[in-house]
C-alpha positions as CSV (number, residue, x, y, z in Angstrom):
1,M,30.7,16.3,-8.5
2,G,33.7,16.8,-10.4
3,R,35.8,14.8,-7.9
4,L,33.3,12.1,-7.9
5,E,33.4,11.9,-11.6
6,M,37.1,11.4,-11.7
7,S,37.2,8.7,-9.1
8,R,36.0,5.1,-8.8
9,D,32.8,4.2,-7.2
10,M,32.9,5.4,-3.7
11,S,31.2,4.1,-0.5
12,D,29.0,6.3,1.7
13,A,31.7,6.8,4.2
14,E,34.2,7.9,1.5
15,I,31.8,10.4,0.1
16,L,31.3,11.8,3.5
17,D,35.0,12.0,4.1
18,L,35.3,13.7,0.6
19,I,32.7,16.2,1.7
20,D,34.5,17.0,4.9
21,E,37.7,17.6,3.0
22,L,36.1,19.9,0.5
23,I,34.4,21.8,3.2
24,A,37.8,22.3,5.0
25,Q,39.3,23.6,1.9
26,S,36.6,26.1,1.3
27,D,36.5,27.3,4.8
28,P,40.3,27.0,6.1
29,S,39.9,29.4,8.9
30,R,36.8,27.4,10.3
31,R,34.7,30.5,10.4
32,M,31.5,28.5,9.4
33,R,29.5,27.5,12.5
34,F,29.3,23.9,13.2
35,A,25.5,23.7,12.4
36,D,26.0,25.3,9.0
37,R,28.8,22.8,8.2
38,Y,26.8,19.9,9.3
39,Q,23.6,21.1,7.2
40,L,25.9,21.7,4.2
41,K,27.5,18.2,4.7
42,T,23.9,16.6,4.8
43,E,22.6,18.5,1.8
44,L,25.6,17.6,-0.3
45,F,25.4,13.9,0.7
46,N,21.6,13.8,-0.1
47,S,22.2,15.5,-3.4
48,V,24.8,12.9,-4.3
49,R,23.6,9.5,-2.8
50,R,20.0,10.1,-1.8
51,L,16.9,12.0,-3.1
52,D,18.2,15.5,-2.7
53,I,15.8,17.7,-0.7
54,L,13.2,15.1,-0.6
55,S,15.5,13.1,1.9
56,E,14.7,15.6,4.6
57,L,10.9,14.8,4.1
58,L,11.4,11.1,4.1
59,D,13.4,11.1,7.4
60,D,10.6,13.1,9.1
61,D,8.2,10.5,10.7
62,S,5.4,12.8,10.8
63,V,5.1,13.0,6.9
64,T,2.7,10.6,5.5
65,E,2.8,11.8,1.7
66,V,5.0,13.9,-0.5
67,M,3.7,15.4,-3.6
68,V,6.2,16.9,-6.1
69,N,4.5,19.1,-8.8
70,G,7.3,20.0,-11.1
71,M,10.5,21.5,-9.7
72,E,8.8,24.5,-7.9
73,N,5.8,23.1,-6.0
74,I,6.2,20.5,-3.3
75,F,3.3,19.6,-1.1
76,V,3.4,17.5,2.3
77,E,0.9,15.7,4.1
78,R,1.2,15.7,8.0
79,A,-1.6,14.3,10.2
80,G,-4.0,14.3,7.3
81,R,-3.4,17.9,6.4
82,L,-1.8,19.2,3.2
83,M,0.5,22.1,3.3
84,K,3.0,23.4,0.7
85,W,6.7,23.0,1.6
86,D,9.0,26.2,1.5
87,R,11.7,24.4,-0.6
88,S,12.1,23.5,-4.2
89,F,14.7,21.9,-6.6
90,T,17.4,23.9,-7.9
91,S,17.1,22.6,-11.4
92,R,14.9,20.3,-13.7
93,E,18.0,18.1,-14.4
94,K,18.2,17.5,-10.5
95,L,14.6,16.3,-10.5
96,Q,15.1,14.2,-13.5
97,D,18.2,12.5,-11.9
98,I,16.0,11.8,-8.8
99,I,13.4,10.1,-10.9
100,Q,16.1,8.0,-12.5
101,S,17.5,7.0,-9.3
102,I,14.0,6.0,-8.0
103,V,13.1,3.8,-10.9
104,A,16.6,2.1,-11.1
105,Y,16.1,0.8,-7.7
106,S,12.8,-0.9,-8.6
107,N,14.3,-2.2,-12.0
108,R,11.9,0.2,-13.8
109,V,12.2,2.7,-16.8
110,A,10.8,6.2,-17.0
111,N,11.2,8.3,-20.1
112,E,9.2,9.8,-22.7
113,S,8.1,6.5,-24.2
114,V,7.2,5.1,-20.6
115,P,5.9,8.2,-19.0
116,I,3.9,6.7,-16.0
117,V,5.7,4.4,-13.7
118,D,4.9,2.8,-10.3
119,A,8.0,2.1,-8.1
120,R,9.1,1.8,-4.5
121,L,11.9,3.1,-2.5
122,E,14.4,1.2,-0.4
123,R,12.4,1.4,2.8
124,G,9.1,0.3,1.1
125,E,7.6,3.7,0.3
126,R,5.1,3.7,-2.7
127,V,6.0,6.0,-5.5
128,N,4.1,7.1,-8.5
129,I,5.8,9.0,-11.3
130,V,4.3,11.0,-14.3
131,M,6.8,12.5,-16.6
132,N,6.7,14.6,-19.9
133,P,4.8,14.7,-22.4
134,I,2.0,13.6,-20.1
135,A,2.8,16.0,-17.1
136,I,2.5,19.4,-18.7
137,D,4.1,21.5,-15.9
138,G,7.0,19.1,-15.3
139,P,7.6,15.7,-13.6
140,V,5.2,14.8,-11.0
141,I,6.3,12.4,-8.1
142,T,3.8,11.1,-5.5
143,I,5.3,9.3,-2.5
144,R,3.2,7.4,0.0
145,R,5.0,6.8,3.3
146,F,4.4,3.7,5.5
147,P,5.5,3.5,9.1
148,E,8.7,1.6,9.7
149,K,6.9,-0.6,12.2
150,P,3.5,-1.8,11.0
151,I,0.5,-0.3,12.7
152,S,-1.1,-3.0,15.1
153,M,-4.7,-3.5,15.6
154,E,-4.4,-2.2,19.1
155,K,-3.3,1.1,17.7
156,L,-6.1,1.3,15.3
157,I,-8.6,0.5,18.1
158,A,-6.9,3.3,20.2
159,W,-7.3,5.8,17.2
160,G,-11.1,4.8,16.9
161,S,-10.5,3.2,13.5
162,V,-12.3,-0.2,14.6
163,S,-14.0,-1.0,17.9
164,R,-12.4,-3.6,20.2
165,E,-15.5,-5.9,19.6
166,G,-15.1,-5.6,15.8
167,A,-11.3,-6.4,16.0
168,A,-11.9,-9.5,18.2
169,F,-14.6,-10.6,15.8
170,L,-12.2,-10.2,12.8
171,K,-9.4,-11.9,14.8
172,G,-11.5,-15.2,15.2
173,L,-12.5,-15.1,11.4
174,V,-8.9,-14.7,10.3
175,Q,-7.6,-17.5,12.6
176,A,-10.4,-19.9,11.4
177,G,-9.5,-19.3,7.8
178,Y,-12.4,-17.0,6.4
179,N,-11.4,-15.4,3.1
180,I,-11.6,-11.6,3.9
181,F,-11.6,-8.7,1.2
182,I,-11.0,-5.2,2.2
183,S,-12.4,-2.3,0.2
184,G,-12.2,1.3,0.5
185,G,-11.3,4.5,-1.5
186,T,-7.7,6.0,-2.1
187,G,-6.1,6.8,1.3
188,S,-8.7,5.0,3.4
189,G,-6.1,2.7,5.0
190,K,-6.5,-0.6,3.2
191,T,-2.9,-1.6,3.4
192,T,-2.5,-0.6,6.8
193,F,-5.7,-2.6,8.0
194,L,-4.5,-5.6,5.9
195,N,-1.0,-5.5,7.6
196,A,-3.0,-5.5,11.1
197,L,-5.3,-8.3,10.1
198,S,-2.2,-10.4,9.0
199,N,-0.9,-10.5,12.5
200,Y,-3.8,-12.8,13.5
201,I,-2.6,-15.4,11.0
202,P,-1.2,-18.5,12.9
203,K,2.7,-18.4,12.8
204,D,3.0,-22.0,11.6
205,E,1.3,-21.4,8.3
206,R,3.0,-20.8,4.9
207,I,2.0,-17.4,3.5
208,I,2.6,-16.0,-0.1
209,T,2.1,-12.4,-0.7
210,I,1.7,-11.1,-4.2
211,E,2.0,-7.4,-5.0
212,D,2.5,-4.9,-7.9
213,N,4.9,-3.0,-5.6
214,A,6.0,-4.6,-2.4
215,E,4.4,-2.7,0.5
216,L,2.9,-5.3,2.9
217,Q,4.8,-5.8,6.2
218,I,3.9,-9.2,7.4
219,Q,5.5,-9.7,10.8
220,G,6.7,-12.8,12.8
221,V,5.8,-15.4,10.0
222,P,9.0,-17.5,9.4
223,N,7.4,-19.3,6.3
224,L,6.8,-16.2,4.3
225,V,7.3,-15.8,0.5
226,R,7.1,-12.4,-1.0
227,L,6.5,-12.0,-4.7
228,E,6.4,-8.6,-6.7
229,A,5.5,-8.2,-10.3
230,R,7.9,-6.9,-12.9
231,R,7.4,-4.6,-15.6
232,P,8.9,-5.3,-19.2
233,N,12.3,-4.0,-20.1
234,A,13.1,-1.4,-22.7
235,E,12.7,-4.2,-25.5
236,G,9.3,-5.2,-24.1
237,D,10.6,-8.4,-22.6
238,G,10.7,-10.0,-19.2
239,E,7.4,-8.8,-17.9
240,V,5.9,-10.8,-14.9
241,T,2.3,-9.9,-14.1
242,I,0.2,-10.3,-10.9
243,R,-1.7,-13.1,-13.0
244,D,1.5,-14.9,-13.5
245,L,2.5,-14.7,-9.7
246,I,-1.0,-15.9,-8.7
247,R,-0.9,-18.9,-10.9
248,S,2.7,-19.7,-9.8
249,S,1.8,-19.4,-6.2
250,L,-0.7,-22.2,-6.5
251,R,2.2,-24.6,-7.0
252,M,4.1,-23.2,-4.1
253,R,2.0,-25.0,-1.4
254,P,0.6,-22.1,0.2
255,D,-1.6,-22.0,3.2
256,R,-2.8,-18.6,2.6
257,I,-2.3,-16.2,-0.5
258,I,-2.5,-12.5,0.2
259,V,-2.9,-10.3,-2.9
260,G,-2.0,-6.7,-2.0
261,E,-4.6,-5.2,-4.4
262,V,-6.4,-6.3,-7.4
263,R,-7.0,-3.7,-10.2
264,G,-7.7,-5.5,-13.3
265,D,-7.8,-9.0,-15.0
266,E,-5.8,-10.6,-12.3
267,T,-9.1,-10.6,-10.3
268,I,-10.3,-13.9,-11.8
269,D,-7.0,-15.6,-10.8
270,M,-7.5,-14.2,-7.3
271,L,-11.0,-15.6,-7.1
272,Q,-10.0,-19.0,-8.4
273,S,-7.3,-19.3,-5.8
274,L,-10.0,-18.5,-3.1
275,N,-12.0,-21.3,-4.5
276,T,-9.3,-23.9,-4.6
277,G,-8.9,-24.5,-0.8
278,H,-6.6,-21.6,0.1
279,D,-8.9,-20.6,3.1
280,G,-7.9,-17.5,5.0
281,S,-6.7,-15.6,2.2
282,L,-6.8,-11.7,2.0
283,S,-6.9,-9.1,-0.6
284,T,-8.0,-5.4,-1.1
285,G,-9.5,-3.3,-3.8
286,H,-10.7,0.1,-4.6
287,G,-14.4,0.7,-4.0
288,N,-16.8,3.5,-2.7
289,S,-19.1,1.0,-0.9
290,P,-19.2,-2.9,-0.4
291,K,-21.9,-3.0,-3.2
292,D,-19.8,-0.9,-5.5
293,M,-16.8,-3.2,-4.7
294,L,-18.7,-6.2,-5.7
295,S,-19.7,-4.5,-8.9
296,R,-16.0,-3.6,-9.7
297,L,-14.9,-7.1,-9.0
298,E,-17.3,-8.2,-11.8
299,T,-16.0,-5.6,-14.1
300,M,-12.5,-6.5,-13.5
301,V,-13.0,-10.2,-14.1
302,L,-14.7,-9.2,-17.5
303,M,-11.6,-7.4,-18.4
304,G,-9.6,-10.7,-18.7
305,L,-12.4,-13.3,-19.3
306,E,-15.6,-13.2,-21.2
307,I,-17.8,-15.4,-19.2
308,P,-21.5,-15.1,-18.1
309,I,-22.0,-12.5,-15.4
310,S,-23.9,-15.3,-13.4
311,A,-20.7,-17.4,-13.4
312,I,-18.7,-14.4,-12.0
313,R,-21.2,-13.8,-9.3
314,R,-21.0,-17.4,-8.3
315,Q,-17.2,-17.2,-8.1
316,I,-17.3,-14.1,-6.0
317,A,-20.0,-15.4,-3.7
318,S,-18.2,-18.8,-3.1
319,G,-14.8,-17.3,-2.8
320,I,-15.2,-14.3,-0.6
321,D,-16.6,-14.8,2.9
322,I,-16.5,-11.4,4.6
323,M,-16.0,-7.9,3.3
324,V,-14.5,-5.0,5.4
325,H,-15.1,-1.5,4.1
326,L,-13.0,1.4,5.2
327,S,-13.3,5.0,4.5
328,R,-11.5,8.3,5.1
329,M,-13.7,10.7,6.9
330,R,-14.2,14.5,6.6
331,D,-12.0,14.9,9.8
332,K,-9.2,13.1,8.0
333,S,-9.6,10.0,10.3
334,R,-9.9,6.5,8.8
335,K,-12.8,4.3,10.0
336,V,-14.2,0.7,9.4
337,L,-17.6,1.7,8.1
338,E,-19.0,-1.8,7.6
339,I,-18.2,-5.5,8.1
340,L,-20.6,-7.7,6.0
341,E,-20.8,-11.5,5.3
342,I,-21.4,-12.7,1.8
343,D,-24.3,-15.3,2.0
344,G,-24.1,-16.8,-1.4
345,Y,-25.6,-16.5,-4.9
346,D,-29.5,-16.2,-5.2
347,V,-30.4,-18.1,-8.4
348,P,-33.9,-16.6,-8.9
349,T,-32.7,-12.9,-8.8
350,G,-29.2,-13.6,-10.1
351,E,-27.7,-11.4,-7.2
352,I,-25.0,-11.9,-4.5
353,L,-26.7,-12.1,-1.1
354,T,-25.1,-10.1,1.6
355,H,-26.0,-8.9,5.2
356,T,-24.2,-6.6,7.5
357,L,-22.5,-7.7,10.6
358,F,-21.0,-4.5,12.0
359,E,-21.9,-1.0,11.0
360,Y,-20.5,2.4,11.9
361,E,-22.8,4.7,13.9
362,M,-22.1,8.4,13.6
363,Q,-22.8,10.2,16.9
364,G,-21.6,13.7,16.2
365,E,-18.4,15.8,16.6
366,D,-16.3,16.8,19.7
367,K,-15.1,20.2,20.4
368,K,-12.1,19.9,18.2
369,G,-14.1,19.0,15.1
370,R,-13.3,15.1,15.4
371,L,-15.9,12.7,14.5
372,V,-17.4,10.7,17.3
373,G,-19.0,7.3,16.7
374,E,-18.8,3.7,17.1
375,L,-18.6,0.5,15.1
376,K,-21.5,-1.6,16.3
377,K,-22.8,-5.2,15.9
378,V,-25.9,-5.3,14.0
379,G,-26.3,-8.9,12.6
380,E,-25.0,-12.5,13.3
381,L,-22.6,-14.6,11.3
382,H,-24.5,-17.3,9.3
383,N,-21.8,-19.4,8.1
384,R,-20.0,-20.8,11.1
385,Q,-18.6,-24.0,9.5
386,K,-15.1,-22.7,9.4
387,L,-15.3,-21.5,13.2
388,D,-16.6,-24.8,14.3
389,R,-13.8,-26.8,12.2
390,A,-11.3,-24.6,13.9
391,G,-12.7,-25.0,17.2
392,I,-13.1,-21.3,17.6
393,K,-15.9,-19.5,19.6
394,L,-16.5,-15.8,18.9
């Protein structure tokens, strides 16, 4: 670190050469084993240019989530199972340096005045950071990893997350331009499923994605515009919200708008975009069930606009055609539990009408404790106008 501080900005290759030079000086007789030299070189480089010991986990494809609880306790999720890692940070200062490195990449700020930050890493990993004084036992970092290559619908079918019949049904709806909303709890696979669904969008359409943190991996669409919200700077200026991006996207001639996730008052803008001719748009949200998700959408609209609940329900009923609900099961697998159609707004009762098209039927467990079941068709699609206009038969 002393040599680096005295030198100009160095490239990765120059830093690796410097590490080789310093290792040679410290071990002139070359008694150190090659494997130990290589490990030392890697650890030094990760400490200087990457995320220190976390780099080892981020290079491991089997790791899906990393949870840092202060400098001592690091937990890792592999194949849906949580386990404590046997390594820890050498100092609190090193952990703080890593946090500043992460937030700097996303043009964010993390300090005592802004102790909660959402960011992302260079390869798209989602990061949440909570610092002092909010985090009592030291900084907390939660990193959600996504596969470098998006998971296809074929893989989801092979894993039992969705049936082949259900996937074919959704494929036709996406191609015909039905507006689809994906709901589910934390870690249920909403973003993964949205990525898989987006592969069914015709490649000649113009797509605009809008996200708080860029996570979507839309593949094979040449006319793709990716927009990401921006937090205010230290002076409180320069903020660009999801609402700003949605309003701006309407002037960018989109065929479809994909909003990564709605969490607050941007929901009204998302619904209005669905009701202004942008058929085939997609979005996700946190909900324990489809009924709960509809209720949350109403609440989120009211966070940004005080209008009668009947008007909100009319917007939801006319904007969203299909809801897909996902869940993370007790065996850690992720399943599509329900696909339902929104039939409209019932004036006498003031309720949004829905009916189930596909429903997951539990059949039991296998010898390894894995759930056995199937997503089965239980209803017929009522609104077939978009299918007929597109000339698609399910």
